[in-house]
N, CA, C, O and the ligand as a Tripos MOL2 file, in Angstrom:
@<TRIPOS>MOLECULE
protein
  237   235    60     0     0
PROTEIN
NO_CHARGES

@<TRIPOS>ATOM
      1 N         -19.3390   11.5520   -3.3710 N.3       1 MET1
      2 CA        -19.0990   12.7020   -4.3080 C.3       1 MET1
      3 C         -19.1680   14.1270   -3.6170 C.2       1 MET1
      4 O         -18.6990   15.1280   -4.1590 O.2       1 MET1
      5 N         -19.7600   14.1400   -2.4350 N.am      2 LYS2
      6 CA        -19.8790   15.5390   -1.6490 C.3       2 LYS2
      7 C         -18.5190   15.7210   -1.1940 C.2       2 LYS2
      8 O         -18.1250   16.8430   -0.8750 O.2       2 LYS2
      9 N         -17.7990   14.7400   -1.1410 N.am      3 ASP3
     10 CA        -16.3460   14.9680   -0.5220 C.3       3 ASP3
     11 C         -15.3790   15.7930   -1.5990 C.2       3 ASP3
     12 O         -14.3380   16.3000   -1.1800 O.2       3 ASP3
     13 N         -15.7070   15.8960   -2.8220 N.am      4 ASP4
     14 CA        -14.9350   16.4470   -3.7470 C.3       4 ASP4
     15 C         -14.2280   17.8310   -3.3200 C.2       4 ASP4
     16 O         -13.0260   18.0850   -3.4080 O.2       4 ASP4
     17 N         -15.2430   18.6570   -2.8430 N.am      5 LEU5
     18 CA        -14.9160   20.0270   -2.5540 C.3       5 LEU5
     19 C         -13.7060   19.9310   -1.4420 C.2       5 LEU5
     20 O         -12.6510   20.5540   -1.5660 O.2       5 LEU5
     21 N         -13.9560   19.2120   -0.5300 N.am      6 GLU6
     22 CA        -12.9930   19.1210    0.8290 C.3       6 GLU6
     23 C         -11.6540   18.5990    0.1760 C.2       6 GLU6
     24 O         -10.6090   19.2030    0.4180 O.2       6 GLU6
     25 N         -11.6600   17.4350   -0.6890 N.am      7 GLN7
     26 CA        -10.5610   16.9140   -1.3260 C.3       7 GLN7
     27 C          -9.6900   17.8540   -2.0840 C.2       7 GLN7
     28 O          -8.4620   17.9230   -2.0230 O.2       7 GLN7
     29 N         -10.5060   18.5710   -2.8100 N.am      8 ALA8
     30 CA         -9.7080   19.7300   -3.7590 C.3       8 ALA8
     31 C          -9.3150   20.7500   -2.9420 C.2       8 ALA8
     32 O          -8.2660   21.2690   -3.3260 O.2       8 ALA8
     33 N          -9.8330   21.2710   -1.8470 N.am      9 ILE9
     34 CA         -9.2700   22.1850   -0.9900 C.3       9 ILE9
     35 C          -8.0950   21.6480   -0.2460 C.2       9 ILE9
     36 O          -7.1170   22.3920   -0.1800 O.2       9 ILE9
     37 N          -8.0370   20.5820    0.2740 N.am     10 LEU10
     38 CA         -6.9900   19.9010    0.7450 C.3      10 LEU10
     39 C          -5.6910   19.6900   -0.1730 C.2      10 LEU10
     40 O          -4.5240   19.8000    0.2030 O.2      10 LEU10
     41 N          -6.1590   19.3560   -1.4910 N.am     11 ALA11
     42 CA         -4.9700   19.1930   -2.4620 C.3      11 ALA11
     43 C          -4.2480   20.4830   -2.8490 C.2      11 ALA11
     44 O          -3.0770   20.5590   -3.2230 O.2      11 ALA11
     45 N          -5.0520   21.4110   -2.7150 N.am     12 VAL12
     46 CA         -4.4050   22.8930   -3.1390 C.3      12 VAL12
     47 C          -3.6820   23.4920   -1.7500 C.2      12 VAL12
     48 O          -2.6000   24.0750   -1.6860 O.2      12 VAL12
     49 N          -4.4890   23.2130   -0.7970 N.am     13 HIS13
     50 CA         -4.0180   24.0830    0.5490 C.3      13 HIS13
     51 C          -2.9010   23.0310    1.2180 C.2      13 HIS13
     52 O          -3.2210   22.1260    1.9890 O.2      13 HIS13
     53 N          -1.6660   23.2850    0.8260 N.am     14 VAL14
     54 CA         -0.7560   22.4740    1.3060 C.3      14 VAL14
     55 C           0.2760   23.2750    2.2300 C.2      14 VAL14
     56 O           0.3140   24.5010    2.1340 O.2      14 VAL14
     57 N           0.9520   22.7300    2.9510 N.am     15 ARG15
     58 CA          1.8990   23.4350    3.8040 C.3      15 ARG15
     59 C           3.2070   23.6390    2.8760 C.2      15 ARG15
     60 O           3.8040   22.7590    2.2550 O.2      15 ARG15
     61 N           3.4970   24.9920    2.9340 N.am     16 GLY16
     62 CA          4.6540   25.5240    2.1800 C.3      16 GLY16
     63 C           5.8860   25.2750    2.9190 C.2      16 GLY16
     64 O           5.7470   25.1060    4.1310 O.2      16 GLY16
     65 N           7.2540   25.2080    2.3570 N.am     17 TYR17
     66 CA          8.2780   25.1630    2.9180 C.3      17 TYR17
     67 C           8.5980   26.0460    4.1650 C.2      17 TYR17
     68 O           9.1940   25.6830    5.1800 O.2      17 TYR17
     69 N           8.0700   27.3110    3.8780 N.am     18 ASP18
     70 CA          8.0690   28.3120    5.1190 C.3      18 ASP18
     71 C           7.0300   28.2780    6.1640 C.2      18 ASP18
     72 O           6.9390   29.1310    7.0460 O.2      18 ASP18
     73 N           6.0900   27.0560    6.0080 N.am     19 GLY19
     74 CA          5.2060   26.8270    6.9960 C.3      19 GLY19
     75 C           3.7640   27.5970    6.8060 C.2      19 GLY19
     76 O           2.8490   27.6580    7.6280 O.2      19 GLY19
     77 N           3.8260   28.1800    5.4570 N.am     20 MET20
     78 CA          2.7750   29.1470    5.1110 C.3      20 MET20
     79 C           1.9000   28.3050    4.1250 C.2      20 MET20
     80 O           2.4140   27.4220    3.4380 O.2      20 MET20
     81 N           0.4240   28.6280    4.0670 N.am     21 CYS21
     82 CA         -0.2410   27.6940    3.0450 C.3      21 CYS21
     83 C           0.1290   28.3650    1.5620 C.2      21 CYS21
     84 O           0.1340   29.5640    1.2850 O.2      21 CYS21
     85 N           0.4440   27.2100    0.6700 N.am     22 THR22
     86 CA          0.8300   27.5280   -0.7720 C.3      22 THR22
     87 C          -0.3840   27.7400   -1.5240 C.2      22 THR22
     88 O          -0.3220   28.3950   -2.5640 O.2      22 THR22
     89 N          -1.6560   27.1870   -1.0560 N.am     23 GLY23
     90 CA         -2.9290   27.5070   -1.9100 C.3      23 GLY23
     91 C          -3.3230   28.7390   -1.8130 C.2      23 GLY23
     92 O          -3.6260   29.4420   -2.7770 O.2      23 GLY23
     93 N          -3.3470   29.1460   -0.4060 N.am     24 CYS24
     94 CA         -3.7370   30.6850   -0.1680 C.3      24 CYS24
     95 C          -2.8740   31.6940   -0.9800 C.2      24 CYS24
     96 O          -3.3750   32.6360   -1.5950 O.2      24 CYS24
     97 N          -1.4650   31.4140   -0.9360 N.am     25 ARG25
     98 CA         -0.5340   32.2280   -1.6070 C.3      25 ARG25
     99 C          -0.7960   32.3040   -3.2010 C.2      25 ARG25
    100 O          -0.9040   33.3770   -3.7950 O.2      25 ARG25
    101 N          -0.8860   30.9980   -3.8380 N.am     26 ALA26
    102 CA         -0.9890   30.9340   -4.9480 C.3      26 ALA26
    103 C          -2.2310   31.4920   -5.6970 C.2      26 ALA26
    104 O          -2.2170   32.1640   -6.7280 O.2      26 ALA26
    105 N          -3.4340   31.0340   -4.8940 N.am     27 TRP27
    106 CA         -4.8390   31.4570   -5.6520 C.3      27 TRP27
    107 C          -5.4470   32.7800   -5.0620 C.2      27 TRP27
    108 O          -6.3990   33.3590   -5.5840 O.2      27 TRP27
    109 N          -4.7610   33.2320   -3.8430 N.am     28 TRP28
    110 CA         -5.5260   34.4600   -3.3110 C.3      28 TRP28
    111 C          -4.4020   35.6500   -2.8580 C.2      28 TRP28
    112 O          -4.6990   36.7600   -2.4170 O.2      28 TRP28
    113 N          -3.1760   35.1800   -3.0590 N.am     29 SER29
    114 CA         -1.8640   36.0450   -3.1080 C.3      29 SER29
    115 C          -2.2730   36.5800   -1.5050 C.2      29 SER29
    116 O          -2.3150   37.7650   -1.1730 O.2      29 SER29
    117 N          -2.5480   35.4630   -0.6500 N.am     30 ARG30
    118 CA         -2.5470   35.9220    0.7360 C.3      30 ARG30
    119 C          -1.7510   34.9200    1.3670 C.2      30 ARG30
    120 O          -1.7160   33.7530    0.9750 O.2      30 ARG30
    121 N          -0.9770   35.4570    2.5450 N.am     31 LEU31
    122 CA         -0.0380   34.6360    3.3500 C.3      31 LEU31
    123 C          -0.9380   34.2930    4.6190 C.2      31 LEU31
    124 O          -1.3380   35.1460    5.4100 O.2      31 LEU31
    125 N          -1.1530   33.1790    4.6910 N.am     32 SER32
    126 CA         -1.7610   32.3040    5.7390 C.3      32 SER32
    127 C          -0.9990   31.1540    6.2720 C.2      32 SER32
    128 O          -0.5910   30.2530    5.5400 O.2      32 SER32
    129 N          -0.7810   31.1910    7.7220 N.am     33 PRO33
    130 CA         -0.1100   30.0910    8.2880 C.3      33 PRO33
    131 C          -0.8400   29.0470    8.0420 C.2      33 PRO33
    132 O          -2.0610   29.1740    8.1250 O.2      33 PRO33
    133 N          -0.1850   27.5920    7.6320 N.am     34 TYR34
    134 CA         -0.7850   26.4810    7.5730 C.3      34 TYR34
    135 C          -1.0870   25.9500    9.0040 C.2      34 TYR34
    136 O          -0.4190   26.3740    9.9480 O.2      34 TYR34
    137 N          -1.9840   25.1170    9.1760 N.am     35 PRO35
    138 CA         -3.3100   25.1070    8.3180 C.3      35 PRO35
    139 C          -3.9980   26.4230    8.1480 C.2      35 PRO35
    140 O          -3.9560   27.1500    9.1410 O.2      35 PRO35
    141 N          -4.6120   26.8710    7.1120 N.am     36 CYS36
    142 CA         -5.2960   28.0460    7.0220 C.3      36 CYS36
    143 C          -6.7260   27.5720    7.3530 C.2      36 CYS36
    144 O          -7.0380   26.3900    7.4990 O.2      36 CYS36
    145 N          -7.5940   28.6690    7.4590 N.am     37 TRP37
    146 CA         -9.0270   28.3170    7.8050 C.3      37 TRP37
    147 C          -9.8130   27.3940    6.7460 C.2      37 TRP37
    148 O         -10.7670   26.6820    7.0600 O.2      37 TRP37
    149 N          -9.3460   27.4900    5.6090 N.am     38 GLN38
    150 CA         -9.8990   26.5980    4.4550 C.3      38 GLN38
    151 C          -9.6680   25.0020    4.8420 C.2      38 GLN38
    152 O         -10.5610   24.1560    4.7990 O.2      38 GLN38
    153 N          -8.4280   24.7840    5.1890 N.am     39 VAL39
    154 CA         -7.8480   23.5260    5.4180 C.3      39 VAL39
    155 C          -8.6380   23.1050    6.8240 C.2      39 VAL39
    156 O          -9.0780   21.9570    6.8810 O.2      39 VAL39
    157 N          -8.8080   23.8820    7.8140 N.am     40 GLU40
    158 CA         -9.6290   23.6900    8.9850 C.3      40 GLU40
    159 C         -10.9090   23.3530    8.7570 C.2      40 GLU40
    160 O         -11.4250   22.4360    9.3950 O.2      40 GLU40
    161 N         -11.6020   24.0650    7.7950 N.am     41 TRP41
    162 CA        -13.0780   23.9510    7.3730 C.3      41 TRP41
    163 C         -13.0830   22.4140    6.6830 C.2      41 TRP41
    164 O         -13.8320   21.5240    7.0850 O.2      41 TRP41
    165 N         -12.3360   22.2850    5.8240 N.am     42 ALA42
    166 CA        -12.3110   21.1100    5.0870 C.3      42 ALA42
    167 C         -11.8880   19.8590    5.8310 C.2      42 ALA42
    168 O         -12.2150   18.7890    5.3170 O.2      42 ALA42
    169 N         -11.2360   19.8410    6.9230 N.am     43 THR43
    170 CA        -10.7760   18.8220    7.5750 C.3      43 THR43
    171 C         -11.9730   18.5900    8.6700 C.2      43 THR43
    172 O         -12.2910   17.4220    8.8930 O.2      43 THR43
    173 N         -12.5320   19.4530    9.2400 N.am     44 SER44
    174 CA        -13.4590   19.5000   10.2000 C.3      44 SER44
    175 C         -14.7720   18.7000    9.2560 C.2      44 SER44
    176 O         -15.4580   17.8090    9.7580 O.2      44 SER44
    177 N         -14.9010   19.0290    8.3050 N.am     45 ARG45
    178 CA        -16.0270   18.5550    7.6020 C.3      45 ARG45
    179 C         -15.8920   17.2240    7.3460 C.2      45 ARG45
    180 O         -16.7960   16.4470    7.6540 O.2      45 ARG45
    181 N         -14.6450   16.7670    6.7000 N.am     46 GLN46
    182 CA        -14.1180   15.4870    6.5110 C.3      46 GLN46
    183 C         -14.4220   14.7420    7.7490 C.2      46 GLN46
    184 O         -15.0690   13.6960    7.6970 O.2      46 GLN46
    185 N         -13.9850   15.2310    8.8610 N.am     47 ALA47
    186 CA        -13.9950   14.4950   10.1120 C.3      47 ALA47
    187 C         -15.4420   14.0570   10.3820 C.2      47 ALA47
    188 O         -15.6560   12.9430   10.8600 O.2      47 ALA47
    189 N         -16.3890   14.8590   10.1030 N.am     48 ARG48
    190 CA        -17.8180   14.7070   10.3220 C.3      48 ARG48
    191 C         -18.0980   13.5240    9.4090 C.2      48 ARG48
    192 O         -18.4200   12.4560    9.9280 O.2      48 ARG48
    193 N         -17.9950   13.6380    8.0300 N.am     49 THR49
    194 CA        -18.2390   12.7470    7.0370 C.3      49 THR49
    195 C         -17.9400   11.3850    7.6780 C.2      49 THR49
    196 O         -18.8010   10.5390    7.9200 O.2      49 THR49
    197 N         -16.5870   11.2600    7.9370 N.am     50 ILE50
    198 CA        -16.0430   10.0050    8.3150 C.3      50 ILE50
    199 C         -16.7460    9.5040    9.5450 C.2      50 ILE50
    200 O         -17.0290    8.3110    9.6580 O.2      50 ILE50
    201 N         -17.0030   10.2960   10.3680 N.am     51 THR51
    202 CA        -17.7620    9.6200   11.6150 C.3      51 THR51
    203 C         -19.0530    9.4000   11.3310 C.2      51 THR51
    204 O         -19.6100    8.5020   11.9630 O.2      51 THR51
    205 N         -19.8600   10.1940   10.2780 N.am     52 ALA52
    206 CA        -20.9960    9.5880   10.0810 C.3      52 ALA52
    207 C         -21.0620    8.0860    9.4600 C.2      52 ALA52
    208 O         -21.7970    7.1560    9.7910 O.2      52 ALA52
    209 N         -20.0650    8.1440    8.4580 N.am     53 ARG53
    210 CA        -19.8450    6.9060    7.8040 C.3      53 ARG53
    211 C         -19.6270    5.7290    8.7810 C.2      53 ARG53
    212 O         -20.1510    4.6190    8.6850 O.2      53 ARG53
    213 N         -18.8900    6.0890    9.6010 N.am     54 PHE54
    214 CA        -18.4690    5.0060   10.5830 C.3      54 PHE54
    215 C         -19.6270    4.6030   11.3000 C.2      54 PHE54
    216 O         -19.8700    3.4100   11.4820 O.2      54 PHE54
    217 N         -20.4430    5.6180   11.7680 N.am     55 LEU55
    218 CA        -21.5770    5.4790   12.6830 C.3      55 LEU55
    219 C         -22.6870    4.5650   11.6850 C.2      55 LEU55
    220 O         -23.4770    3.7440   12.1500 O.2      55 LEU55
    221 N         -22.5800    4.8430   10.4790 N.am     56 GLU56
    222 CA        -23.5820    4.2440    9.5370 C.3      56 GLU56
    223 C         -23.1950    2.7790    9.4550 C.2      56 GLU56
    224 O         -24.0400    1.8870    9.5220 O.2      56 GLU56
    225 N         -21.9120    2.5560    9.3100 N.am     57 GLY57
    226 CA        -21.4670    1.0980    9.2470 C.3      57 GLY57
    227 C         -21.6520    0.2150   10.3900 C.2      57 GLY57
    228 O         -21.7220   -1.0040   10.2370 O.2      57 GLY57
    229 N         -21.7520    0.8970   11.7730 N.am     58 VAL58
    230 CA        -21.7870    0.3440   12.8250 C.3      58 VAL58
    231 C         -23.2730   -0.1860   12.9760 C.2      58 VAL58
    232 O         -23.5210   -1.2930   13.4530 O.2      58 VAL58
    233 N         -24.1800    0.6440   12.5580 N.am     59 ARG59
    234 CA        -25.7020    0.4640   12.6520 C.3      59 ARG59
    235 C         -26.0020   -0.7430   11.9970 C.2      59 ARG59
    236 O         -27.1670   -1.1330   11.9240 O.2      59 ARG59
    237 ZN         -4.9540   27.8690    2.3360 Zn       60 ZN60
@<TRIPOS>BOND
     1     1     2 1
     2     2     3 1
     3     3     4 2
     4     3     5 am
     5     5     6 1
     6     6     7 1
     7     7     8 2
     8     7     9 am
     9     9    10 1
    10    10    11 1
    11    11    12 2
    12    11    13 am
    13    13    14 1
    14    14    15 1
    15    15    16 2
    16    15    17 am
    17    17    18 1
    18    18    19 1
    19    19    20 2
    20    19    21 am
    21    21    22 1
    22    22    23 1
    23    23    24 2
    24    23    25 am
    25    25    26 1
    26    26    27 1
    27    27    28 2
    28    27    29 am
    29    29    30 1
    30    30    31 1
    31    31    32 2
    32    31    33 am
    33    33    34 1
    34    34    35 1
    35    35    36 2
    36    35    37 am
    37    37    38 1
    38    38    39 1
    39    39    40 2
    40    39    41 am
    41    41    42 1
    42    42    43 1
    43    43    44 2
    44    43    45 am
    45    45    46 1
    46    46    47 1
    47    47    48 2
    48    47    49 am
    49    49    50 1
    50    50    51 1
    51    51    52 2
    52    51    53 am
    53    53    54 1
    54    54    55 1
    55    55    56 2
    56    55    57 am
    57    57    58 1
    58    58    59 1
    59    59    60 2
    60    59    61 am
    61    61    62 1
    62    62    63 1
    63    63    64 2
    64    63    65 am
    65    65    66 1
    66    66    67 1
    67    67    68 2
    68    67    69 am
    69    69    70 1
    70    70    71 1
    71    71    72 2
    72    71    73 am
    73    73    74 1
    74    74    75 1
    75    75    76 2
    76    75    77 am
    77    77    78 1
    78    78    79 1
    79    79    80 2
    80    79    81 am
    81    81    82 1
    82    82    83 1
    83    83    84 2
    84    83    85 am
    85    85    86 1
    86    86    87 1
    87    87    88 2
    88    87    89 am
    89    89    90 1
    90    90    91 1
    91    91    92 2
    92    91    93 am
    93    93    94 1
    94    94    95 1
    95    95    96 2
    96    95    97 am
    97    97    98 1
    98    98    99 1
    99    99   100 2
   100    99   101 am
   101   101   102 1
   102   102   103 1
   103   103   104 2
   104   103   105 am
   105   105   106 1
   106   106   107 1
   107   107   108 2
   108   107   109 am
   109   109   110 1
   110   110   111 1
   111   111   112 2
   112   111   113 am
   113   113   114 1
   114   114   115 1
   115   115   116 2
   116   115   117 am
   117   117   118 1
   118   118   119 1
   119   119   120 2
   120   119   121 am
   121   121   122 1
   122   122   123 1
   123   123   124 2
   124   123   125 am
   125   125   126 1
   126   126   127 1
   127   127   128 2
   128   127   129 am
   129   129   130 1
   130   130   131 1
   131   131   132 2
   132   131   133 am
   133   133   134 1
   134   134   135 1
   135   135   136 2
   136   135   137 am
   137   137   138 1
   138   138   139 1
   139   139   140 2
   140   139   141 am
   141   141   142 1
   142   142   143 1
   143   143   144 2
   144   143   145 am
   145   145   146 1
   146   146   147 1
   147   147   148 2
   148   147   149 am
   149   149   150 1
   150   150   151 1
   151   151   152 2
   152   151   153 am
   153   153   154 1
   154   154   155 1
   155   155   156 2
   156   155   157 am
   157   157   158 1
   158   158   159 1
   159   159   160 2
   160   159   161 am
   161   161   162 1
   162   162   163 1
   163   163   164 2
   164   163   165 am
   165   165   166 1
   166   166   167 1
   167   167   168 2
   168   167   169 am
   169   169   170 1
   170   170   171 1
   171   171   172 2
   172   171   173 am
   173   173   174 1
   174   174   175 1
   175   175   176 2
   176   175   177 am
   177   177   178 1
   178   178   179 1
   179   179   180 2
   180   179   181 am
   181   181   182 1
   182   182   183 1
   183   183   184 2
   184   183   185 am
   185   185   186 1
   186   186   187 1
   187   187   188 2
   188   187   189 am
   189   189   190 1
   190   190   191 1
   191   191   192 2
   192   191   193 am
   193   193   194 1
   194   194   195 1
   195   195   196 2
   196   195   197 am
   197   197   198 1
   198   198   199 1
   199   199   200 2
   200   199   201 am
   201   201   202 1
   202   202   203 1
   203   203   204 2
   204   203   205 am
   205   205   206 1
   206   206   207 1
   207   207   208 2
   208   207   209 am
   209   209   210 1
   210   210   211 1
   211   211   212 2
   212   211   213 am
   213   213   214 1
   214   214   215 1
   215   215   216 2
   216   215   217 am
   217   217   218 1
   218   218   219 1
   219   219   220 2
   220   219   221 am
   221   221   222 1
   222   222   223 1
   223   223   224 2
   224   223   225 am
   225   225   226 1
   226   226   227 1
   227   227   228 2
   228   227   229 am
   229   229   230 1
   230   230   231 1
   231   231   232 2
   232   231   233 am
   233   233   234 1
   234   234   235 1
   235   235   236 2
@<TRIPOS>SUBSTRUCTURE
     1 MET1         2 RESIDUE 1 A MET
     2 LYS2         6 RESIDUE 1 A LYS
     3 ASP3        10 RESIDUE 1 A ASP
     4 ASP4        14 RESIDUE 1 A ASP
     5 LEU5        18 RESIDUE 1 A LEU
     6 GLU6        22 RESIDUE 1 A GLU
     7 GLN7        26 RESIDUE 1 A GLN
     8 ALA8        30 RESIDUE 1 A ALA
     9 ILE9        34 RESIDUE 1 A ILE
    10 LEU10       38 RESIDUE 1 A LEU
    11 ALA11       42 RESIDUE 1 A ALA
    12 VAL12       46 RESIDUE 1 A VAL
    13 HIS13       50 RESIDUE 1 A HIS
    14 VAL14       54 RESIDUE 1 A VAL
    15 ARG15       58 RESIDUE 1 A ARG
    16 GLY16       62 RESIDUE 1 A GLY
    17 TYR17       66 RESIDUE 1 A TYR
    18 ASP18       70 RESIDUE 1 A ASP
    19 GLY19       74 RESIDUE 1 A GLY
    20 MET20       78 RESIDUE 1 A MET
    21 CYS21       82 RESIDUE 1 A CYS
    22 THR22       86 RESIDUE 1 A THR
    23 GLY23       90 RESIDUE 1 A GLY
    24 CYS24       94 RESIDUE 1 A CYS
    25 ARG25       98 RESIDUE 1 A ARG
    26 ALA26      102 RESIDUE 1 A ALA
    27 TRP27      106 RESIDUE 1 A TRP
    28 TRP28      110 RESIDUE 1 A TRP
    29 SER29      114 RESIDUE 1 A SER
    30 ARG30      118 RESIDUE 1 A ARG
    31 LEU31      122 RESIDUE 1 A LEU
    32 SER32      126 RESIDUE 1 A SER
    33 PRO33      130 RESIDUE 1 A PRO
    34 TYR34      134 RESIDUE 1 A TYR
    35 PRO35      138 RESIDUE 1 A PRO
    36 CYS36      142 RESIDUE 1 A CYS
    37 TRP37      146 RESIDUE 1 A TRP
    38 GLN38      150 RESIDUE 1 A GLN
    39 VAL39      154 RESIDUE 1 A VAL
    40 GLU40      158 RESIDUE 1 A GLU
    41 TRP41      162 RESIDUE 1 A TRP
    42 ALA42      166 RESIDUE 1 A ALA
    43 THR43      170 RESIDUE 1 A THR
    44 SER44      174 RESIDUE 1 A SER
    45 ARG45      178 RESIDUE 1 A ARG
    46 GLN46      182 RESIDUE 1 A GLN
    47 ALA47      186 RESIDUE 1 A ALA
    48 ARG48      190 RESIDUE 1 A ARG
    49 THR49      194 RESIDUE 1 A THR
    50 ILE50      198 RESIDUE 1 A ILE
    51 THR51      202 RESIDUE 1 A THR
    52 ALA52      206 RESIDUE 1 A ALA
    53 ARG53      210 RESIDUE 1 A ARG
    54 PHE54      214 RESIDUE 1 A PHE
    55 LEU55      218 RESIDUE 1 A LEU
    56 GLU56      222 RESIDUE 1 A GLU
    57 GLY57      226 RESIDUE 1 A GLY
    58 VAL58      230 RESIDUE 1 A VAL
    59 ARG59      234 RESIDUE 1 A ARG
    60 ZN60       237 GROUP 0 **** ****
């Protein structure tokens, strides 16, 4: 359940046809090259969650 925010961010912040983030443009009227900082944030959090789950499974 705590991955929901990350999933939502990744669903909204997708790469546009011009290489810019569509989520940032649609939601914040901001032109950010993809991946924007929110995608970076979400993916880094997700990577940590996946790693934690993997380690838990090993133990
Ligand atoms: Zn974005």
